[in-house]
N, C-alpha and C positions, 0 to 999 in steps of 0.2 A: 483679208481681215485677219487680224491677229489679236488674241486675248492677252492683255498686258499682264495678267496674273499667272496664266499658264502658258509659258512661252512656246510649248510644243503644240498648242492648239492654234491652228491656222487653216484658212481655206482661201482659194482664189475664185472669184466670181466669173462665170461664163458670160454674164450680161452686165451692162452698166447698172449702177445703183446710185441712189441719192441719199446722203446723210441729212436728216432733218434736224436743224439746229434747235427748233422749238415746235411743239405741236401747233397745227393750224386748223381752222374751220373756214369753210367757204360756203356761202349761200348759193344754191343753184336755181331754186324756184320759190316763189312765183316769178313769172317772166316779166320783163320790162313792159310797162304800160298795160299789164293784164287787168281785166275787170272781173270783179267777183261780187255776187249778190248776197245780201244777208240771208241767213238760214239755208245756204247751200254749202257744198263741200269745196274746200280749196286745198290743193296739194302743195305741201312745203317739202323741199328737199335740200340736203346739205352734204358736204364731203368733209371728212376728218382725215388729217394726216398726222401720224404719230400714235404710239401705243398708249401714252399716258392719259389720254382723254377717255373717260369712262362713260359719261353721259352729257347731255346738252339741255339747256333751257331755251325756249323759243318765245319771243315777244315781238311786238310791233309798236310803232309810234307814228304820229302825224308830223312829218317833217315840214311844218308850216312855213318855215323861212327858207326851205330848199338848201340848207347848209350841209346836208348829209351827216350831221352830228346831232346828238341829243343835247339840247341846251335850252336855257330860259324856262318857259312854261311847258315845254315838251316833256312828256313822261312816257315810259314804256308800259304797255299793257301786256300782261302775261298771257300767252296762248297755252303753253304746256311746260311743266317743270319736270326735271328728272327723266327725260326721254333717253332711250338707248342711243349710243353714238352711231349705231347703224350696223349694217352687215359688211363683212369683208368683201372687198372687190376682187379678191383672188381666192384660189383654193386654200391658200395658207392663211389661216385665221389670225396669224400674228404678222401679217405683212405691213401693218400700220396704215393701210388704205381702207377707209370705210365710207359707205354711202348710207345716209339715213333719210327716212321720209316720215311724214306725219300728215294725216288728213284732218284738217280743221273744219268743223262745221261752224261757220261764222254765226255767232250769237246775235240776237235781235238788238242788243245794246252795243254792238261793235261801233267803232268810230267810222263814220261815213265821210270819206275824203278821197281825193285823187292824188294826194301826196304822201301816201303811207310807205313806210320802209320796214323791213324785217331785220331782227337781230337774233343771232344764234350764238350762245356762249357755251364753251366746252369746259367741263370740270373733271378733276380726277376723282378717284374713289373716296377720298377724304373730303370732297366737296370744295377743293381749292380751285379758284378760277384760273384757267390756263390759257384760254384763247377766246377772242370775240370776233365775230364776223357780222358785217352789215350787208344787206342787199345793195348792189351798185345802182339800183334803179328804183323807181316808185311803182306802186301798184294801187289799184283803186277798189274800194268797197262802196257799193251803192245799195240803196234801199230796195226792197222787193215789195211786190203787191200781188193780190189775188182779186179776181172778180167774184162777187157773191150774188146769188139770186136773193133779193130781199124778201121774196114771198115764201121761200123755204130755207130755213137756217142751215139745213144739212147739205144744201147744194153749193159747193165751192168749186170754182173752175179756175184752172191756171190760165194765164193770158193766152197761151198758144191754143188751148182747147176752146176758149171762148171765141177767139178770132176764127177758128175753123168752123164754128157753128153759125157765123154770120153770113 
């Protein structure tokens, strides 16, 4: 590597390296065909390559036509805005390799469907959009429920606890 401005500044790498033409974002989780229940936690993870991405926005949509693109009546619902790009994957904080994660507690008004997809968009510190990634697969959000003893309003049982009592 040689600095074009300072011709005497140069170094040779002992290992292979990759020049990234543009920053990228990749969605790692949720997993393909994973199922998640309303009002429970869902792990979302992503990878960032490149130093210019400062933060990410996370959203999801119902890919009703299975086209893998947002179109027609499909719209993105925000999960989190202005989330950190993540932690460095190496001891060098300026390696340009970051992994981010976010734990989303699925709200009661989330879209219930088996054709949901995730979108993560990377922005620089001036909030310019630099990269967009979509999950390569669908995940599912399903409704949740609890058993309740009608005789006592304070007794609420989860399905697992209720079944164990039978």
